[in-house]
C-alpha positions in Angstrom: 0.0 0.0 0.0 2.9 2.4 0.6 4.0 2.0 -3.1 0.4 2.7 -4.2 0.4 5.8 -2.0 3.7 6.9 -3.3 2.3 6.6 -6.9 -0.7 8.8 -5.9 1.5 11.4 -4.3 3.7 11.5 -7.4 0.7 12.0 -9.7 -0.6 14.8 -7.4 2.8 16.5 -7.4 3.1 16.3 -11.1 -0.5 17.4 -12.0 -1.7 19.3 -9.0 -5.0 17.5 -9.2 -7.0 15.8 -6.4 -6.3 12.2 -5.6 -9.8 10.9 -6.4 -9.7 9.4 -9.9 -6.2 10.8 -10.7 -4.7 7.6 -12.0 -7.5 7.1 -14.6 -7.3 10.8 -15.6 -3.5 10.7 -16.1 -3.6 7.4 -17.9 -6.2 8.8 -20.3 -4.1 11.9 -20.9 -1.0 9.7 -21.5 -2.8 7.4 -23.9 -4.3 10.3 -25.8 -0.9 12.1 -25.9 -2.3 15.0 -23.9 -0.1 14.6 -20.9 1.4 18.1 -21.3 -2.1 19.6 -20.9 -2.5 18.2 -17.3 1.0 18.9 -16.0 0.9 21.5 -13.2 2.8 24.6 -14.3 3.5 25.3 -10.6 5.5 22.0 -10.3 8.4 23.7 -12.1 9.8 23.9 -15.6 11.4 20.5 -16.0 12.0 18.3 -19.1 8.8 16.7 -20.5 10.6 13.3 -20.8 11.4 13.3 -17.1 7.7 14.2 -16.3 6.5 11.4 -18.6 8.9 8.9 -17.0 7.7 9.9 -13.5 4.1 9.6 -14.7 4.7 6.1 -16.1 6.4 5.1 -12.8 3.6 6.5 -10.7 0.9 4.7 -12.8 2.8 1.4 -12.3 2.8 2.1 -8.5 -1.0 2.7 -8.7 -1.9 -0.6 -10.3 -5.0 -2.0 -8.5 -3.6 -5.5 -8.4 -0.8 -5.5 -5.8 1.2 -8.1 -7.7 1.6 -5.7 -10.6 3.1 -2.9 -8.6 6.8 -2.5 -8.5 8.8 -2.9 -5.2 10.0 0.3 -3.8 13.5 -1.0 -3.6 15.0 -1.8 -6.0 12.4 -1.2 -8.7 11.2 2.3 -7.9 14.5 3.5 -6.5 16.4 2.3 -9.6 14.4 4.9 -11.6 14.4 7.7 -9.0 18.1 7.6 -8.1 19.5 8.5 -11.5 16.9 11.3 -11.8 18.0 12.7 -8.4 21.7 12.4 -9.4 21.1 14.1 -12.8 19.4 17.0 -11.1 22.3 17.5 -8.7 20.4 16.1 -5.7 22.1 14.8 -2.7 21.2 12.7 0.3 22.9 15.0 2.8 21.1 17.5 4.9 22.4 20.9 5.9 24.0 21.3 9.3 22.5 23.7 11.7 24.4 26.3 13.8 24.9 23.7 16.6 26.6 21.2 14.2 23.5 18.9 14.4 22.1 17.5 11.2 18.7 19.2 10.6 15.8 17.0 9.7 14.3 17.3 6.2 11.5 19.8 6.3 8.9 17.2 5.4 9.6 15.5 8.7 8.3 18.6 10.6 4.7 19.0 11.5 3.5 22.3 10.0 1.4 23.1 13.1 3.7 22.1 16.0 7.0 22.6 14.1 8.4 19.5 15.6 9.6 16.2 14.1 6.5 14.0 13.7 6.3 10.6 15.5 2.9 9.5 14.1 2.4 11.3 10.8 -1.1 11.3 9.2 -2.4 12.7 6.0 -5.4 15.0 6.3 -8.1 15.8 3.6 -5.9 18.7 2.4 -3.2 16.2 1.3 -0.7 17.5 3.8 0.8 15.4 6.6 0.6 16.4 10.2 1.4 14.8 13.6 -1.8 12.8 14.4 -2.4 14.1 17.9 -1.8 17.7 16.7 -4.2 17.6 13.8 -6.8 15.8 15.8 -6.6 18.6 18.4 -6.9 21.2 15.6 -10.1 19.6 14.4 -11.5 19.0 17.9 -11.1 22.7 18.6 -13.6 23.5 15.8 -11.0 24.4 13.2 -12.5 23.0 10.0 -10.0 24.6 7.6 -6.6 23.4 6.5 -3.7 25.0 8.5 -1.7 25.0 5.2 -4.2 26.1 2.6 -6.9 27.8 4.7 -9.5 25.8 2.6 -12.3 23.9 4.3 -11.6 20.2 4.9 -13.8 18.0 2.7 -13.8 15.5 5.6 -12.0 14.9 8.9 -10.6 11.4 8.2 -6.9 10.9 8.7 -4.8 8.4 7.0 -1.5 7.1 8.6 1.5 7.9 6.5 3.5 4.7 7.1 6.2 5.5 4.6 7.0 8.9 6.2 6.9 7.4 9.7 9.4 4.7 8.7 11.6 7.3 7.1 11.5 9.5 10.2 12.3 6.5 12.4 15.3 5.6 10.2 16.5 9.2 10.3 16.1 9.4 14.1 18.1 6.2 14.6 21.1 7.5 12.5 21.1 11.1 14.0 
């Protein structure tokens, strides 16, 4: 399920569209050679071939039959690693003023501004510390702290992939 979620996240990042029905919409655009028309211009100006390769990878991750999905490692990583390297990416994080390695910004809850222990995705598509976003909703706040848009629902989905990444990072730092 984490690979499936990763595919949905990739499609959302590439297109800027909501998750519901996104795989079918993107597959249709790809099949009808109209992929460029659904790419989100706010995602940056990057080579179309790269976007198409990421879309194809994301669609493989979103296969309904679990057996048809790639494994994150090595299948997905084998495609992502060369992309990261070609873009000048690195796996190192900047050091803070105290010499400690700073966590990646996506490990930080946007409300509490602390490293998350139990990250959950809310209806706005952003990830928050579960206890913090539950308290946010319990206090009658029905809008996203990130977008200020009204939440479509109050269901939270555990972000297992991010939780594992944070745990791995915490063990090594």
